C-alpha positions as CSV (number, residue, x, y, z in Angstrom):
1,M,-75.0,31.1,46.0
2,S,-71.6,31.6,44.4
3,A,-68.7,29.7,45.5
4,P,-66.2,31.5,47.7
5,T,-63.0,32.9,46.3
6,E,-60.3,30.2,46.3
7,N,-57.2,32.2,45.5
8,R,-57.3,34.4,48.6
9,S,-53.7,34.9,49.8
10,T,-52.9,34.0,53.4
11,V,-50.6,36.3,55.3
12,T,-49.9,36.2,59.0
13,E,-50.5,39.2,61.3
14,R,-46.7,39.5,61.8
15,E,-46.0,39.4,58.0
16,A,-48.6,42.1,57.3
17,R,-47.0,44.4,59.9
18,Q,-43.5,43.8,58.5
19,V,-44.7,44.8,55.1
20,A,-46.3,47.9,56.4
21,E,-43.3,48.8,58.5
22,A,-40.9,48.4,55.7
23,A,-42.9,50.8,53.6
24,R,-43.0,53.7,56.1
25,E,-40.4,56.4,56.3
26,R,-38.2,55.5,59.2
27,D,-36.1,58.6,59.6
28,W,-37.0,62.1,60.7
29,H,-34.6,64.5,58.9
30,K,-36.7,67.6,59.5
31,P,-38.6,68.8,62.6
32,S,-42.3,68.0,62.9
33,F,-44.7,70.1,65.0
34,A,-47.2,67.3,65.4
35,K,-44.6,64.7,66.3
36,E,-43.2,67.1,69.0
37,L,-46.8,67.7,70.3
38,F,-47.3,64.0,70.9
39,L,-44.0,63.8,72.7
40,G,-45.1,66.6,75.1
41,R,-43.1,69.3,73.5
42,F,-45.2,72.3,72.2
43,R,-42.9,73.8,69.6
44,L,-44.9,76.9,68.7
45,D,-41.9,78.3,67.0
46,L,-42.3,75.7,64.2
47,V,-45.7,77.2,63.2
48,H,-45.6,80.8,64.5
49,P,-45.3,83.3,63.1
50,H,-47.5,81.7,60.5
51,P,-45.5,80.8,57.3
52,M,-46.5,83.0,54.4
53,P,-46.5,82.3,50.6
54,A,-44.2,84.2,48.2
55,E,-45.8,87.2,46.5
56,E,-45.3,85.6,43.0
57,S,-47.0,82.4,44.2
58,V,-50.0,84.5,45.5
59,R,-50.2,86.4,42.3
60,R,-50.3,83.3,40.1
61,G,-52.6,81.5,42.5
62,E,-55.2,84.3,42.8
63,E,-55.1,84.8,39.0
64,F,-56.0,81.2,38.4
65,L,-58.6,81.1,41.2
66,A,-60.4,84.0,39.4
67,K,-60.6,82.1,36.1
68,L,-61.6,78.9,37.9
69,R,-64.4,80.7,39.8
70,A,-65.8,82.1,36.6
71,F,-65.7,78.7,35.0
72,C,-67.4,77.0,37.9
73,E,-70.2,79.6,38.0
74,A,-70.8,79.5,34.3
75,E,-70.0,75.9,33.3
76,I,-70.5,73.5,36.1
77,D,-74.1,72.4,36.7
78,S,-74.0,70.4,40.0
79,A,-77.6,69.4,39.8
80,R,-77.1,68.0,36.3
81,I,-74.0,66.0,37.5
82,E,-76.0,64.6,40.4
83,R,-79.0,63.8,38.1
84,E,-77.1,62.2,35.3
85,A,-74.4,60.7,37.6
86,R,-71.7,61.9,35.1
87,I,-69.5,64.9,34.6
88,P,-70.3,66.2,31.1
89,D,-67.5,65.9,28.5
90,E,-67.7,69.6,27.9
91,V,-66.9,70.3,31.6
92,V,-63.8,68.1,31.5
93,A,-62.8,69.8,28.2
94,G,-63.1,73.1,29.7
95,L,-61.0,72.1,32.7
96,K,-58.3,70.9,30.4
97,E,-58.4,74.2,28.5
98,L,-58.1,76.1,31.8
99,G,-55.1,74.1,32.8
100,A,-56.8,72.6,35.8
101,L,-55.4,69.2,35.1
102,G,-51.9,70.5,35.6
103,M,-52.3,72.8,38.7
104,K,-49.4,71.0,40.5
105,I,-47.3,70.2,37.5
106,D,-44.2,72.3,36.8
107,P,-44.6,74.8,34.0
108,K,-41.7,73.3,32.1
109,Y,-43.9,70.3,31.6
110,G,-46.9,72.4,30.6
111,G,-48.5,72.8,34.0
112,L,-49.4,75.8,36.1
113,G,-47.0,75.1,38.9
114,L,-49.3,76.3,41.6
115,S,-48.2,75.9,45.2
116,Q,-49.8,73.3,47.5
117,L,-51.7,76.2,49.2
118,Y,-53.3,77.4,46.1
119,Y,-53.9,73.9,44.7
120,N,-55.9,73.2,47.8
121,K,-57.8,76.5,47.5
122,A,-58.7,75.5,44.0
123,L,-60.0,72.1,45.1
124,A,-62.0,73.8,47.9
125,L,-63.6,76.1,45.3
126,V,-64.4,73.3,42.7
127,G,-65.5,70.9,45.4
128,S,-68.0,73.4,46.8
129,V,-69.9,73.5,43.4
130,S,-69.4,69.8,42.7
131,P,-67.6,67.3,44.9
132,A,-67.4,64.9,42.0
133,V,-65.4,67.3,39.9
134,G,-63.2,68.0,42.9
135,A,-62.6,64.2,43.3
136,L,-61.8,64.0,39.6
137,L,-59.1,66.7,39.8
138,S,-57.8,65.4,43.2
139,A,-57.4,61.8,42.2
140,H,-55.7,62.8,39.0
141,Q,-53.1,65.1,40.6
142,S,-52.8,64.2,44.2
143,I,-52.4,60.4,43.9
144,G,-52.5,59.8,40.1
145,V,-49.5,59.8,37.8
146,P,-48.3,63.4,38.3
147,Q,-47.4,63.3,42.1
148,P,-45.5,59.9,42.2
149,L,-43.6,60.9,39.0
150,K,-42.8,64.3,40.5
151,M,-41.3,62.7,43.5
152,F,-39.8,59.4,42.2
153,G,-39.9,59.5,38.4
154,T,-36.9,59.7,36.0
155,E,-36.5,62.7,33.8
156,E,-37.4,60.5,30.8
157,Q,-40.7,59.5,32.5
158,K,-41.5,63.2,33.4
159,D,-40.8,64.3,29.9
160,A,-43.0,61.5,28.5
161,F,-46.0,61.7,30.8
162,L,-46.2,65.0,32.7
163,P,-47.1,67.1,29.6
164,R,-49.9,64.7,28.8
165,C,-51.2,64.9,32.4
166,A,-51.0,68.7,32.4
167,R,-53.3,69.2,29.5
168,T,-54.9,66.2,28.0
169,D,-54.8,62.9,29.9
170,I,-56.7,61.9,33.0
171,S,-54.8,59.6,35.4
172,A,-55.9,57.2,38.1
173,F,-54.3,55.3,41.0
174,L,-54.8,51.5,41.3
175,L,-53.8,49.9,44.6
176,T,-56.9,48.4,46.2
177,E,-58.2,44.9,45.2
178,P,-61.4,43.0,46.0
179,D,-59.8,41.3,48.9
180,V,-57.0,43.8,49.7
181,G,-57.8,47.1,51.4
182,S,-55.5,48.5,54.0
183,D,-53.4,45.4,54.2
184,P,-51.1,45.5,51.1
185,A,-49.2,42.4,52.3
186,R,-51.9,40.4,50.6
187,L,-51.6,42.2,47.2
188,A,-52.4,39.6,44.5
189,T,-51.9,41.5,41.3
190,T,-48.6,40.3,39.8
191,A,-46.0,41.8,37.5
192,V,-43.7,39.1,36.0
193,P,-40.5,40.2,34.4
194,D,-40.2,39.2,30.8
195,G,-37.1,40.7,29.1
196,D,-37.5,44.5,28.9
197,E,-41.2,44.3,30.0
198,Y,-43.4,43.2,32.9
199,V,-46.6,41.2,32.4
200,L,-49.4,42.3,34.7
201,D,-52.2,40.1,35.8
202,G,-54.8,40.8,38.5
203,V,-58.0,42.8,39.4
204,K,-58.1,46.3,40.9
205,L,-61.2,47.6,42.8
206,W,-62.4,51.2,43.4
207,T,-60.3,52.8,40.8
208,T,-61.3,56.5,41.0
209,N,-61.0,57.9,37.5
210,G,-60.3,54.4,36.3
211,V,-63.3,54.3,34.0
212,V,-62.2,57.4,32.1
213,A,-58.4,57.3,32.6
214,D,-55.8,57.5,29.9
215,L,-52.9,56.7,32.3
216,L,-52.8,54.6,35.4
217,V,-50.5,54.2,38.3
218,A,-50.7,50.5,39.2
219,M,-49.3,48.6,42.1
220,A,-48.3,45.0,41.4
221,R,-46.2,42.3,43.1
222,V,-43.0,41.4,41.3
223,P,-42.0,37.8,42.1
224,K,-38.5,37.5,43.5
225,S,-36.2,35.8,41.0
226,E,-32.6,35.9,39.8
227,G,-31.8,39.5,39.1
228,H,-35.1,40.8,40.5
229,K,-35.5,41.9,44.1
230,G,-39.2,41.6,43.7
231,G,-41.9,43.1,46.0
232,I,-44.7,45.6,45.5
233,T,-43.8,47.9,42.6
234,A,-45.3,50.9,40.9
235,F,-45.9,51.2,37.2
236,V,-47.2,53.8,34.8
237,V,-49.6,52.0,32.5
238,E,-51.4,53.2,29.3
239,A,-55.1,52.6,30.0
240,D,-55.8,51.5,26.5
241,S,-53.2,48.7,26.6
242,E,-54.3,45.3,25.3
243,G,-55.5,43.1,28.1
244,I,-57.0,45.9,30.2
245,T,-60.7,45.7,30.8
246,V,-62.9,48.1,32.9
247,E,-65.4,45.5,33.9
248,H,-67.8,47.7,35.9
249,R,-68.5,51.3,36.8
250,N,-69.3,51.4,40.5
251,A,-72.3,53.4,41.9
252,F,-72.3,55.0,45.4
253,M,-74.5,56.8,47.8
254,G,-72.7,60.0,47.1
255,L,-70.3,61.5,44.6
256,R,-72.5,60.2,41.9
257,G,-70.4,61.8,39.1
258,I,-67.2,60.0,39.9
259,E,-65.9,57.4,37.4
260,N,-64.8,54.7,39.8
261,G,-64.6,51.1,38.6
262,V,-63.2,47.6,38.6
263,T,-60.2,47.1,36.3
264,R,-58.8,43.7,35.2
265,F,-55.3,43.2,33.9
266,H,-54.8,40.1,31.7
267,R,-51.3,39.6,30.4
268,V,-50.8,43.3,30.1
269,R,-47.3,44.2,28.8
270,V,-45.7,47.2,30.4
271,P,-42.2,48.4,29.5
272,A,-39.6,48.2,32.2
273,A,-39.0,51.9,31.5
274,H,-42.5,52.7,32.9
275,R,-41.6,51.3,36.3
276,I,-41.5,54.0,38.9
277,G,-38.5,53.6,41.2
278,P,-36.9,50.3,42.0
279,E,-38.7,46.9,42.4
280,G,-40.2,46.7,45.9
281,A,-40.5,50.4,46.4
282,G,-44.1,50.6,45.3
283,L,-45.8,50.8,48.7
284,K,-43.3,53.3,50.0
285,I,-44.0,55.4,46.9
286,A,-47.7,55.2,47.5
287,L,-47.4,56.2,51.2
288,T,-45.0,59.0,50.5
289,T,-47.3,60.3,47.7
290,L,-50.1,60.4,50.2
291,N,-48.2,62.5,52.7
292,T,-49.2,65.6,50.8
293,G,-51.8,64.0,48.6
294,R,-54.0,63.5,51.6
295,L,-54.3,67.4,51.9
296,S,-56.7,67.3,49.0
297,L,-59.5,65.8,51.1
298,P,-59.4,68.4,54.0
299,A,-59.3,71.1,51.3
300,M,-62.7,70.0,50.0
301,C,-63.8,69.5,53.6
302,A,-63.0,73.1,54.4
303,G,-64.9,74.2,51.4
304,A,-67.9,72.1,52.5
305,G,-67.7,73.8,55.9
306,K,-67.9,77.2,54.3
307,W,-71.0,76.2,52.3
308,C,-72.7,74.7,55.4
309,L,-72.1,78.0,57.3
310,K,-73.5,80.1,54.4
311,I,-76.7,78.0,54.2
312,A,-77.1,77.8,58.0
313,R,-76.8,81.6,58.3
314,E,-79.2,82.4,55.5
315,W,-81.7,79.8,56.4
316,S,-81.8,80.4,60.1
317,A,-82.2,84.1,59.7
318,E,-85.1,83.6,57.3
319,R,-86.9,80.9,59.2
320,E,-88.9,82.0,62.2
321,Q,-90.3,79.8,65.0
322,W,-92.1,80.9,68.1
323,G,-91.7,84.5,67.3
324,K,-88.0,84.8,66.5
325,P,-85.4,83.7,63.9
326,L,-84.3,80.1,64.2
327,A,-80.7,81.0,64.9
328,L,-81.7,82.8,68.1
329,H,-83.0,79.6,69.6
330,E,-80.2,78.3,71.8
331,A,-80.4,74.7,70.5
332,V,-80.0,75.8,66.9
333,G,-77.5,78.6,67.8
334,A,-75.1,76.1,69.3
335,K,-75.0,74.2,66.0
336,I,-74.4,77.3,64.0
337,S,-71.6,78.3,66.4
338,F,-70.0,74.9,66.0
339,I,-70.2,75.1,62.2
340,A,-68.6,78.6,62.2
341,A,-65.8,77.9,64.7
342,T,-65.0,74.5,63.1
343,T,-64.9,75.9,59.5
344,F,-62.4,78.5,60.8
345,A,-60.3,75.8,62.4
346,L,-60.4,73.5,59.4
347,E,-59.2,76.3,57.0
348,A,-56.5,77.1,59.6
349,V,-55.3,73.5,59.6
350,L,-55.4,73.3,55.8
351,D,-53.6,76.5,55.2
352,L,-50.9,75.8,57.8
353,S,-50.3,72.3,56.6
354,S,-50.3,73.4,52.9
355,Q,-47.8,76.3,53.5
356,M,-45.6,73.9,55.5
357,A,-45.6,71.5,52.6
358,D,-44.7,74.4,50.3
359,E,-41.8,75.5,52.4
360,D,-40.5,72.0,52.9
361,R,-38.8,72.9,56.1
362,N,-40.8,70.5,58.3
363,D,-41.7,66.9,58.0
364,I,-45.5,67.0,57.7
365,R,-46.4,63.4,57.4
366,I,-48.3,63.5,60.8
367,E,-49.8,67.0,60.1
368,A,-51.2,65.9,56.7
369,A,-52.6,62.7,58.2
370,L,-54.2,64.7,61.1
371,A,-55.7,67.2,58.6
372,K,-57.2,64.4,56.6
373,L,-58.6,62.6,59.8
374,Y,-59.9,65.7,61.5
375,G,-61.2,67.4,58.3
376,S,-63.2,64.4,57.2
377,E,-64.7,63.7,60.6
378,M,-65.6,67.3,61.4
379,A,-66.9,68.1,57.9
380,W,-69.4,65.1,58.2
381,R,-70.5,66.5,61.6
382,M,-71.0,70.0,60.2
383,A,-73.1,68.6,57.2
384,D,-75.1,66.5,59.7
385,E,-75.9,69.5,61.8
386,L,-76.9,71.5,58.7
387,V,-79.4,68.9,57.7
388,Q,-80.8,69.1,61.3
389,I,-81.0,72.8,61.2
390,R,-82.9,72.6,57.9
391,G,-85.2,70.0,59.4
392,G,-87.4,68.2,56.8
393,R,-86.0,70.4,54.1
394,G,-82.6,69.1,54.9
395,Y,-83.7,65.6,54.2
396,E,-85.6,66.5,51.0
397,T,-83.6,66.5,47.8
398,A,-82.7,69.8,46.0
399,E,-84.7,68.6,43.0
400,S,-87.8,68.0,45.1
401,L,-87.5,71.4,46.8
402,K,-87.1,73.2,43.4
403,A,-90.2,71.3,42.0
404,R,-92.4,72.6,44.7
405,G,-91.1,76.2,44.5
406,E,-88.4,76.4,47.1
407,R,-84.7,77.1,46.9
408,A,-82.9,74.0,45.7
409,V,-80.5,73.5,48.6
410,P,-78.6,70.1,48.3
411,A,-78.0,69.6,52.0
412,E,-78.7,65.9,52.0
413,Q,-76.5,65.5,48.9
414,M,-73.6,67.2,50.8
415,L,-74.1,64.7,53.7
416,R,-73.9,61.8,51.2
417,D,-71.0,63.2,49.3
418,L,-68.9,63.9,52.4
419,R,-69.4,60.5,53.9
420,I,-66.8,58.8,51.7
421,N,-64.1,61.1,53.1
422,R,-64.0,59.1,56.3
423,I,-63.0,56.1,54.2
424,F,-61.1,57.5,51.2
425,E,-57.2,57.5,51.3
426,G,-57.2,55.7,54.7
427,S,-60.3,55.2,56.8
428,T,-60.6,56.9,60.1
429,E,-59.7,53.7,61.9
430,I,-56.6,53.2,59.7
431,M,-55.6,56.8,60.1
432,H,-55.8,56.4,63.9
433,L,-53.3,53.4,63.6
434,L,-51.1,55.1,61.1
435,I,-50.8,58.4,63.1
436,A,-50.4,56.4,66.4
437,R,-47.5,54.5,64.9
438,E,-45.7,57.7,64.0
439,A,-46.6,59.4,67.3
440,V,-44.9,56.6,69.3
441,D,-42.0,56.3,66.9
442,A,-39.6,57.9,69.4
443,H,-40.6,55.3,72.0
444,L,-40.3,52.3,69.6
445,S,-36.9,53.6,68.4
446,V,-35.5,53.3,71.9
447,A,-37.6,50.6,73.5
448,G,-39.1,48.6,70.6
449,D,-36.8,45.7,71.1
450,L,-37.7,45.6,74.7
451,I,-41.4,44.8,74.0
452,D,-40.8,42.7,70.9
453,P,-41.4,39.0,71.9
454,A,-39.1,37.9,68.9
455,K,-36.0,39.6,70.4
456,S,-33.4,37.7,72.4
457,L,-32.5,38.5,76.0
458,P,-29.2,40.3,75.1
459,E,-31.2,42.5,72.6
460,K,-33.8,43.2,75.2
461,A,-31.0,44.1,77.7
462,K,-29.5,46.5,75.3
463,A,-32.8,48.0,74.5
464,G,-33.5,48.5,78.2
465,A,-30.3,50.4,78.7
466,Q,-31.1,52.7,75.7
467,A,-34.6,53.2,77.0
468,G,-33.3,54.1,80.5
469,V,-31.1,56.8,79.1
470,F,-33.9,58.3,76.9
471,Y,-36.6,58.2,79.6
472,A,-34.2,59.6,82.3
473,K,-33.9,62.8,80.1
474,W,-37.4,62.8,78.7
475,L,-39.8,62.2,81.7
476,P,-38.6,65.0,83.9
477,K,-39.5,67.5,81.1
478,L,-43.1,66.4,81.3
479,V,-43.6,67.7,84.8
480,A,-43.6,71.5,84.1
481,G,-43.5,73.9,81.3
482,P,-44.5,77.4,80.1
483,G,-48.2,76.4,80.1
484,Q,-48.2,76.8,83.9
485,L,-47.0,80.4,83.7
486,P,-49.8,83.0,83.4
487,T,-47.6,85.4,81.3
488,S,-46.7,82.8,78.6
489,Y,-47.8,83.5,75.0
490,G,-48.8,87.1,75.9
491,E,-48.5,88.1,72.3
492,F,-51.8,86.3,71.7
493,R,-53.8,88.8,74.0
494,H,-55.7,91.2,71.9
495,G,-59.2,91.9,73.2
496,V,-59.9,88.2,73.3
497,D,-57.2,86.3,75.2
498,L,-56.0,83.3,73.1
499,S,-52.9,82.9,75.4
500,T,-54.9,80.8,77.8
501,H,-55.6,78.2,75.1
502,L,-52.0,78.1,74.1
503,R,-51.0,77.5,77.7
504,Y,-53.7,74.7,77.8
505,I,-52.2,73.1,74.6
506,E,-48.7,73.1,76.2
507,R,-49.9,71.6,79.4
508,T,-52.1,69.1,77.6
509,S,-49.4,68.1,75.3
510,R,-47.3,67.0,78.3
511,R,-50.3,65.3,79.8
512,L,-50.9,63.4,76.5
513,A,-47.2,62.2,76.4
514,R,-47.5,61.0,80.0
515,A,-50.7,59.1,79.1
516,T,-49.0,57.5,76.1
517,F,-46.0,56.5,78.1
518,Y,-48.2,55.0,80.9
519,G,-50.1,53.0,78.2
520,M,-46.8,51.6,76.8
521,S,-45.6,50.7,80.3
522,R,-48.9,49.1,81.1
523,W,-49.5,47.0,77.9
524,Q,-46.0,46.9,76.4
525,G,-46.1,44.5,73.4
526,R,-49.9,44.4,73.6
527,M,-50.1,48.2,73.0
528,E,-50.8,47.8,69.3
529,T,-53.9,45.8,70.1
530,K,-55.3,48.7,72.1
531,Q,-56.9,50.4,69.2
532,G,-59.5,52.2,71.2
533,F,-56.8,53.8,73.4
534,L,-54.6,54.7,70.5
535,G,-57.5,56.2,68.6
536,R,-58.3,58.5,71.5
537,I,-54.6,59.5,71.9
538,V,-54.6,60.5,68.2
539,D,-57.9,62.4,68.5
540,I,-56.6,64.4,71.4
541,G,-53.5,65.3,69.3
542,A,-55.7,66.3,66.4
543,E,-57.7,68.6,68.6
544,L,-54.5,70.2,70.0
545,F,-53.1,70.6,66.4
546,A,-56.3,72.3,65.3
547,M,-56.4,74.6,68.3
548,S,-52.7,75.6,67.6
549,A,-53.5,76.3,63.9
550,A,-56.6,78.3,64.8
551,C,-54.7,80.5,67.2
552,V,-51.8,81.1,64.9
553,R,-54.1,81.8,62.0
554,A,-56.1,84.3,64.1
555,E,-52.9,86.2,65.0
556,R,-51.8,86.2,61.4
557,L,-55.1,87.7,60.3
558,R,-54.8,90.3,63.1
559,T,-51.3,91.4,62.2
560,R,-52.4,91.8,58.5
561,D,-55.6,93.6,59.5
562,E,-57.8,91.0,57.9
563,H,-60.8,90.5,60.1
564,G,-58.5,90.0,63.1
565,R,-61.1,90.8,65.8
566,E,-63.6,88.3,64.3
567,A,-60.8,85.7,63.8
568,Y,-59.9,86.0,67.4
569,Q,-63.5,85.4,68.4
570,L,-63.8,82.4,66.2
571,A,-60.5,80.9,67.4
572,D,-61.6,81.4,71.0
573,A,-65.0,79.7,70.4
574,F,-63.3,76.8,68.6
575,C,-60.7,76.3,71.3
576,R,-63.3,76.3,74.1
577,Q,-65.3,73.7,72.2
578,A,-62.2,71.6,71.5
579,R,-61.2,71.7,75.1
580,I,-64.4,70.1,76.1
581,R,-63.9,67.4,73.5
582,V,-60.3,66.9,74.8
583,E,-61.4,66.4,78.4
584,E,-64.0,63.9,77.3
585,L,-61.4,61.9,75.4
586,F,-59.0,61.9,78.3
587,G,-61.7,60.6,80.5
588,R,-62.3,57.8,78.0
589,L,-58.7,56.8,77.9
590,W,-59.2,54.9,81.2
591,T,-62.9,54.8,81.7
592,N,-64.4,52.9,78.7
593,T,-66.0,49.6,77.6
594,D,-63.1,48.4,75.4
595,D,-62.6,45.1,77.3
596,L,-66.3,44.4,77.5
597,D,-66.7,45.3,73.9
598,R,-64.1,42.6,73.0
599,K,-66.1,40.0,74.9
600,V,-69.3,41.0,73.2
601,V,-67.6,40.8,69.7
602,K,-66.5,37.3,70.4
603,G,-70.0,36.4,71.4
604,V,-71.4,37.9,68.2
605,L,-68.8,36.1,66.0
606,G,-69.4,32.9,67.9
607,G,-73.2,33.0,67.3
608,A,-74.2,33.6,70.9
609,Y,-76.6,36.5,70.0
610,T,-78.1,35.2,66.7
611,W,-81.5,35.2,68.5
612,L,-81.3,39.0,68.6
613,E,-81.4,39.0,64.8
614,E,-84.8,37.2,64.6
615,G,-88.0,39.0,63.5
616,I,-86.5,40.7,60.4
617,V,-86.3,40.0,56.6
618,D,-82.9,40.7,55.1
619,P,-83.4,42.4,51.7
620,S,-79.8,41.6,50.7
621,E,-79.5,39.3,47.7
622,D,-77.3,36.1,47.7
623,G,-73.7,36.3,46.5
624,P,-70.2,36.2,47.8
625,W,-69.1,38.8,50.3
626,I,-65.9,39.4,48.2
627,A,-66.0,39.0,44.4
628,D,-63.8,36.5,42.7
629,A,-60.6,38.1,41.5
630,T,-58.9,35.0,40.0
631,P,-56.5,36.2,37.3
632,G,-57.5,35.5,33.7
633,P,-59.2,37.0,30.7
634,S,-62.1,39.2,31.2
635,T,-65.6,37.9,30.4
636,Q,-67.2,41.4,30.7
637,S,-67.6,44.0,28.1
638,N,-65.2,47.0,28.4
639,A,-66.9,49.9,30.3
640,R,-64.0,52.3,29.7
641,R,-65.2,55.6,28.5
642,P,-62.5,58.2,28.0
643,Y,-63.8,61.8,28.1
644,G,-64.6,63.1,24.6
645,S,-64.9,59.7,23.1
């Protein structure tokens, strides 16, 4: 068995929290619908009437979507990508020619300059035919070189790199390391200043696009020294630089075509002019980039929902059991209703969040995170239900179905491909904590010192006074609101009455805020350890946000005479399903096994239940749980394979 890694950095829990806290955006300069929702204030005016894109934006977006659809239908063979576990070079060449690499890049740099709304529509379209191609384009533009340069780059950097990214070069984002996931305080890759350059050393893991990339965004820690503030810093790095080795191309249960690998830096020289932003700003740049970058995942999740609905409809109408179509059996019909209603809601959340990002009137950091969290969880459930509806055929591969003469429906592949979205760009558990931190920001701003054990008595006294003033004004507003008036939101009554759901959202928003306040009062400084409670608080908020988006979208479609009656029906079905989930979550806020679970976990880790593991044979092979990432020269052959080479 290999020796354990010896260079693992040690960081205390408090130090890790300080690094994460320093990287988040502290101020709220613009209104946030979701933030207000968690505070018990249902600000429907921030999302209704539904924001609309400019006519020119729509024209250019629709024009590109038509070209992209034709390309997807004619040139992308999803079965081949799954079979060969590679995206063919000619497909990537075609995407470059189409301009798909520069969808979000300004036309003055050679890009298409599409809005966030149409960029996401394009990802949903591409992702429906091949999630691997969707991941390639998303990683390149949403978190790769273009987005951080757009937000934080100098004009010289934009002039140098954006034209390449728009037409010819693939980019990748390198943050994660073998022993560093969502805890960047332990980042081990270093960037040591040397004159007008930095020297990078370290190993990066799960580098999506890293195997084929031409340009990298790499995060590395600059040591503090004279003239150097130090800290986690972002760099644009040429992928073919001397000292860079792609040591391995990773293989996964799904997304078999993605080029995701392990990249080693050994004395890689990067010009100081390629540093993005100041030293120490790397993590903030990464998190800010993800605010809108995360919307690419719910885009592909919404596309997956549409495909699941199409297959469920066609199959359950064709397949008969006990004298009637499968869809007419209530057990199956409930699944189809869930898929249809949830697909409508996911697209509503996506379009609303995207248009809000384009308008830049609101702070959407919570909305984008909720869209990612909710989209990834619900898309996985929809795909799982589709496999169940298809029965044995759902579990059978498309290749096998085709070989025996049936329609090659890749339902099991969809399930495998979607599974990573619950982990990508912040796992569900991390998203719960991230959103919870933002949701309780107002409380921590006024009462944080009160529950901080490191603060002095005078500081606690001052915080107590501030908290008293805030809560004296805030708490009374949680008692009553328009959600208790039967005439509220009357403009949402058109055949189907959606006003009842909006009143529910308003009442439940206040109820959620009261529950959050009670949790803070009860646990105070220990609140951050109550991850089960915080996760349920966030999940309730996600459901309320999705309900709001669904209702607002239904009304927009009605006023534009675009399937308004059907949209109202779907919004009503979704809201009724969501309300059941919300009530279950509220019940679990206070009635759960969280405390008992912690005791069981201690027993598991302490070896109290090892007898329960007897009677099996573990097929895992020996080896370290975490690969050695000691800096130094690579001993592996370079697996880098740029497209077209």
